[in-house]
Kinemage of the C-alpha trace (Angstrom):
@kinemage 1
@onewidth
@group {chain A} dominant
@subgroup {mainchain}
@vectorlist {calphas} color= white
{ca met a 1} P 0.000 0.000 0.000
{ca lys a 2} L 1.271 3.422 -0.912
{ca gly a 3} L 2.212 5.642 1.998
{ca glu a 4} L 3.135 2.751 4.178
{ca glu a 5} L 6.766 2.129 4.887
{ca glu a 6} L 8.088 -1.155 3.667
{ca leu a 7} L 9.255 -3.529 6.318
{ca ser a 8} L 12.915 -4.305 6.206
{ca phe a 9} L 14.597 -7.226 7.908
{ca leu a 10} L 18.122 -7.305 9.234
{ca ser a 11} L 20.388 -9.848 7.716
{ca glu a 12} L 22.855 -11.974 9.666
{ca gln a 13} L 25.714 -9.791 8.434
{ca asp a 14} L 23.983 -6.660 9.755
{ca leu a 15} L 23.553 -8.287 13.160
{ca asn a 16} L 27.236 -9.246 13.266
{ca asp a 17} L 28.239 -5.718 12.274
{ca his a 18} L 26.140 -4.218 15.046
{ca met a 19} L 27.471 -6.636 17.627
{ca asp a 20} L 31.066 -6.035 16.582
{ca gly a 21} L 30.934 -2.291 16.200
{ca asn a 22} L 28.208 -0.747 18.291
{ca tyr a 23} L 27.311 -3.184 21.053
{ca pro a 24} L 30.179 -4.179 23.325
{ca ser a 25} L 29.955 -7.626 24.807
{ca ala a 26} L 28.919 -7.750 28.439
{ca asn a 27} L 31.251 -9.577 30.840
{ca pro a 28} L 30.189 -8.777 34.404
{ca val a 29} L 32.503 -11.387 35.935
{ca gly a 30} L 35.520 -9.959 34.176
{ca glu a 31} L 34.554 -6.406 35.119
{ca thr a 32} L 34.146 -7.385 38.796
{ca thr a 33} L 37.521 -9.128 38.820
{ca ser a 34} L 39.119 -6.096 37.194
{ca arg a 35} L 37.633 -3.772 39.803
{ca val a 36} L 38.839 -5.993 42.655
{ca asn a 37} L 42.329 -6.079 41.157
{ca asn a 38} L 42.329 -2.294 40.774
{ca phe a 39} L 41.202 -1.894 44.380
{ca ser a 40} L 43.974 -4.232 45.555
{ca ser a 41} L 46.586 -2.353 43.535
{ca lys a 42} L 45.435 0.947 45.057
{ca leu a 43} L 45.639 -0.539 48.538
{ca asn a 44} L 49.171 -1.718 47.848
{ca glu a 45} L 50.177 1.892 47.297
{ca ile a 46} L 49.457 2.657 50.982
{ca gly a 47} L 52.609 2.539 53.069
{ca phe a 48} L 51.812 -0.086 55.702
{ca leu a 49} L 49.964 -2.264 53.154
{ca arg a 50} L 52.716 -2.189 50.538
{ca asn a 51} L 54.460 -5.326 51.801
{ca ser a 52} L 51.318 -7.064 53.020
{ca ser a 53} L 50.368 -10.514 51.776
{ca his a 54} L 46.678 -9.734 52.407
{ca pro a 55} L 46.160 -5.986 51.881
{ca ile a 56} L 42.350 -6.129 51.765
{ca thr a 57} L 42.236 -8.175 54.979
{ca ala a 58} L 44.638 -5.776 56.690
{ca cys a 59} L 42.461 -2.864 55.597
{ca phe a 60} L 39.309 -4.409 57.052
{ca his a 61} L 41.225 -5.275 60.228
{ca leu a 62} L 41.517 -1.525 60.890
{ca leu a 63} L 38.353 -0.272 59.188
{ca phe a 64} L 35.506 -0.968 61.619
{ca lys a 65} L 37.404 -0.072 64.792
{ca thr a 66} L 38.570 3.193 63.225
{ca leu a 67} L 35.040 4.094 62.111
{ca ala a 68} L 33.700 3.335 65.599
{ca leu a 69} L 36.268 5.613 67.246
{ca leu a 70} L 35.730 8.437 64.757
{ca leu a 71} L 31.959 8.204 65.104
{ca tyr a 72} L 32.218 8.273 68.896
{ca leu a 73} L 34.554 11.277 68.898
{ca phe a 74} L 33.000 13.469 66.193
{ca ser a 75} L 29.330 12.502 66.050
{ca gly a 76} L 28.459 15.532 68.195
{ca met a 77} L 29.352 17.777 65.269
{ca phe a 78} L 26.491 16.330 63.191
{ca thr a 79} L 23.824 15.034 65.560
{ca ser a 80} L 22.815 15.094 69.211
{ca asn a 81} L 20.826 11.848 69.039
{ca tyr a 82} L 22.568 9.689 71.649
{ca ile a 83} L 20.641 6.482 70.899
{ca phe a 84} L 21.340 6.662 67.163
{ca val a 85} L 25.083 7.198 67.671
{ca ala a 86} L 25.359 4.582 70.421
{ca val a 87} L 23.649 1.923 68.289
{ca leu a 88} L 25.870 2.666 65.282
{ca val a 89} L 29.056 2.549 67.374
{ca ile a 90} L 28.094 -0.756 68.982
{ca leu a 91} L 27.180 -2.242 65.585
{ca leu a 92} L 30.568 -1.225 64.171
{ca leu a 93} L 32.278 -2.735 67.207
{ca ala a 94} L 30.320 -5.970 66.736
{ca phe a 95} L 31.355 -6.115 63.063
{ca asp a 96} L 34.959 -5.534 64.118
{ca phe a 97} L 34.819 -8.240 66.788
{ca trp a 98} L 33.476 -10.841 64.356
{ca thr a 99} L 35.920 -9.853 61.595
{ca val a 100} L 38.981 -9.982 63.846
{ca lys a 101} L 37.943 -13.220 65.553
{ca asn a 102} L 37.000 -15.193 62.439
{ca val a 103} L 38.863 -13.683 59.477
{ca thr a 104} L 41.798 -11.346 60.040
{ca gly a 105} L 43.487 -13.359 62.783
{ca arg a 106} L 43.484 -16.498 60.649
{ca leu a 107} L 44.776 -14.764 57.506
{ca leu a 108} L 47.231 -12.234 58.962
{ca val a 109} L 48.900 -14.193 61.798
{ca gly a 110} L 47.696 -17.772 61.315
{ca leu a 111} L 45.821 -17.880 64.641
{ca arg a 112} L 42.254 -18.705 65.580
{ca trp a 113} L 40.501 -19.084 68.912
{ca trp a 114} L 37.092 -19.811 70.302
{ca ser a 115} L 35.590 -20.990 73.566
{ca his a 116} L 32.621 -23.100 74.547
{ca val a 117} L 30.921 -24.118 77.771
{ca arg a 118} L 31.327 -27.724 78.859
{ca glu a 119} L 28.584 -29.853 80.342
{ca asp a 120} L 29.873 -29.174 83.857
{ca gly a 121} L 29.575 -25.409 83.276
{ca ser a 122} L 33.293 -24.689 82.888
{ca asn a 123} L 34.615 -22.645 79.986
{ca glu a 124} L 37.050 -24.330 77.565
{ca trp a 125} L 39.395 -22.381 75.300
{ca val a 126} L 40.307 -23.888 71.938
{ca phe a 127} L 43.293 -22.595 69.957
{ca glu a 128} L 44.441 -23.229 66.383
{ca ser a 129} L 47.641 -22.075 64.712
{ca leu a 130} L 49.840 -22.716 61.706
{ca glu a 131} L 52.301 -25.561 62.042
{ca asn a 132} L 55.091 -23.254 60.875
{ca met a 133} L 54.625 -19.732 62.225
{ca asn a 134} L 57.584 -18.560 60.143
{ca glu a 135} L 55.191 -18.446 57.180
{ca val a 136} L 53.457 -15.385 58.689
{ca asn a 137} L 54.284 -12.106 56.944
{ca pro a 138} L 56.046 -9.818 59.490
{ca asn a 139} L 54.285 -6.748 58.114
{ca asp a 140} L 50.881 -8.421 58.472
{ca ser a 141} L 51.791 -9.432 62.013
{ca arg a 142} L 52.655 -5.846 62.976
{ca val a 143} L 49.426 -4.506 61.485
{ca phe a 144} L 47.391 -7.178 63.277
{ca trp a 145} L 48.849 -6.705 66.755
{ca phe a 146} L 48.794 -2.911 66.460
{ca gly a 147} L 45.138 -3.032 65.428
{ca leu a 148} L 44.436 -5.362 68.342
{ca tyr a 149} L 46.093 -3.447 71.195
{ca ala a 150} L 45.782 0.203 70.091
{ca pro a 151} L 41.949 0.367 70.383
{ca val a 152} L 42.140 -0.961 73.946
{ca gly a 153} L 44.408 1.943 74.890
{ca ala a 154} L 42.184 4.434 73.062
{ca trp a 155} L 38.950 3.228 74.656
{ca gly a 156} L 40.666 3.004 78.041
{ca gly a 157} L 41.647 6.668 77.748
{ca leu a 158} L 38.087 7.598 76.783
{ca leu a 159} L 36.819 5.676 79.798
{ca val a 160} L 38.982 7.782 82.119
{ca ile a 161} L 37.841 11.019 80.413
{ca asp a 162} L 34.161 10.082 80.711
{ca leu a 163} L 34.632 9.228 84.376
{ca leu a 164} L 36.323 12.562 85.077
{ca lys a 165} L 33.562 14.448 83.239
{ca phe a 166} L 30.807 12.331 84.853
{ca asn a 167} L 29.582 11.573 81.350
{ca leu a 168} L 27.795 8.450 82.527
{ca gln a 169} L 25.569 7.834 79.505
{ca trp a 170} L 28.561 7.213 77.234
{ca leu a 171} L 30.145 4.795 79.696
{ca val a 172} L 27.846 2.059 78.362
{ca val a 173} L 29.294 2.464 74.868
{ca val a 174} L 32.872 2.627 76.140
{ca ala a 175} L 32.339 -0.415 78.352
{ca ala a 176} L 30.949 -2.396 75.413
{ca ala a 177} L 33.925 -1.348 73.269
{ca leu a 178} L 36.418 -2.400 75.948
{ca ala a 179} L 34.629 -5.719 76.538
{ca met a 180} L 34.706 -6.742 72.857
{ca ser a 181} L 38.252 -5.465 72.307
{ca met a 182} L 39.592 -7.189 75.424
{ca ala a 183} L 37.923 -10.471 74.463
{ca asn a 184} L 39.969 -10.588 71.256
{ca val a 185} L 43.114 -9.408 73.056
{ca val a 186} L 42.854 -12.168 75.675
{ca gly a 187} L 41.902 -14.817 73.113
{ca tyr a 188} L 44.705 -14.052 70.658
{ca thr a 189} L 47.309 -13.549 73.404
{ca lys a 190} L 46.535 -16.996 74.788
{ca cys a 191} L 46.435 -18.434 71.276
{ca ser a 192} L 49.846 -16.924 70.476
{ca ser a 193} L 51.316 -18.327 73.692
{ca asp a 194} L 49.873 -21.752 72.869
{ca ala a 195} L 51.372 -21.589 69.354
{ca lys a 196} L 54.805 -20.716 70.800
{ca lys a 197} L 54.570 -23.655 73.226
{ca lys a 198} L 53.715 -25.982 70.356
{ca met a 199} L 56.671 -24.723 68.333
{ca gln a 200} L 58.981 -25.117 71.319
{ca gly a 201} L 57.655 -28.624 71.908
{ca leu a 202} L 58.383 -29.580 68.312
{ca leu a 203} L 61.902 -28.169 68.609
{ca asp a 204} L 62.460 -30.049 71.874
{ca gln a 205} L 61.226 -33.280 70.311
{ca gly a 206} L 63.580 -32.779 67.367
{ca ser a 207} L 66.513 -32.091 69.691
{ca ala a 208} L 65.644 -35.108 71.822
{ca gly a 209} L 65.456 -37.350 68.756
{ca leu a 210} L 68.786 -36.055 67.500
{ca gly a 211} L 70.345 -36.667 70.918
{ca val a 212} L 69.056 -40.245 71.010
{ca met a 213} L 70.437 -40.952 67.533
{ca thr a 214} L 73.785 -39.423 68.478
{ca ala a 215} L 74.022 -41.430 71.696
{ca phe a 216} L 72.982 -44.579 69.826
{ca gly a 217} L 75.669 -44.020 67.206
{ca gln a 218} L 78.348 -43.336 69.828
{ca ser a 219} L 77.627 -46.437 71.929
{ca ser a 220} L 80.449 -49.036 72.033
{ca gly a 221} L 78.176 -51.952 71.130
{ca val a 222} L 76.926 -50.262 67.976
{ca gln a 223} L 80.414 -49.194 66.968
{ca ser a 224} L 81.700 -52.769 67.468
{ca ala a 225} L 78.866 -54.197 65.418
{ca leu a 226} L 79.446 -51.686 62.615
{ca ser a 227} L 83.181 -52.365 62.696
{ca gly a 228} L 82.603 -56.110 62.415
{ca leu a 229} L 80.145 -55.573 59.572
{ca phe a 230} L 82.619 -53.384 57.671
{ca asn a 231} L 85.375 -55.999 58.220
{ca ile a 232} L 83.161 -58.754 56.866
{ca leu a 233} L 82.047 -56.736 53.821
{ca gly a 234} L 85.332 -55.054 52.982
{ca gly a 235} L 88.036 -57.308 54.399
{ca gly a 236} L 86.806 -60.790 53.478
{ca gly a 237} L 89.486 -61.287 50.792
{ca gly a 238} L 92.312 -60.376 53.165
{ca ser a 239} L 91.192 -62.908 55.779
{ca asn a 240} L 91.086 -65.736 53.195
{ca thr a 241} L 94.589 -64.863 51.986
{ca ala a 242} L 95.909 -64.867 55.527
{ca ala a 243} L 94.379 -68.285 56.127
{ca ala a 244} L 95.961 -69.648 52.963
{ca asp a 245} L 99.403 -68.348 53.974
{ca val a 246} L 99.146 -70.004 57.338
{ca ser a 247} L 98.244 -73.389 55.769
{ca val a 248} L 101.167 -73.185 53.330
{ca ser a 249} L 103.731 -72.408 56.020
{ca val a 250} L 102.564 -75.280 58.142
């Protein structure tokens, strides 16, 4: 019919041309991986993360505790809602406690701890550690222990300030922060001591085994037996010749 536009259909070549030239192929997995790699490379440019084996983990080890401290110190500049700030600070501290206990300690220093209540009501501590603690990156170890002990000192100082100012409402937040921080400090300190004892025990067992082998090799009975064995294996021809000479002379 006149006046009506004729329908046109795209050929396979036209579709290929559009796909090649105008429509870039979507690869969300590749884009996500690229972004993660770019983020890791940017983290590596930070001084204390430059030599880290786990820069993202080290960053998260410091992130939540730093945000909690900053929010506690400077929230008054933006809001006077005590409940809102207190809840946010405690949530950040809870995130930090879980992250340090279950992730950063295992990856940065090769340690892990937990505790459970026995049937008799007593509390049992369980510790895990790498068999060879020399595999731990020294830079990661420094970042971990600094991030573990520094918040305790900071919150302890804030506790003293709040007591001197009789700022009793914030003592609940500071007490919660100290409780969660000290739990990880006590757990990882005990876990580190247990790991050192295990390493020392392995070294003592190796030294004891070496001493037993040395004493066994230096014993007179063993040396006599080895000497006789070497004489039999290496000096058999000489003994037969000596015997033949004796028979001829007789």
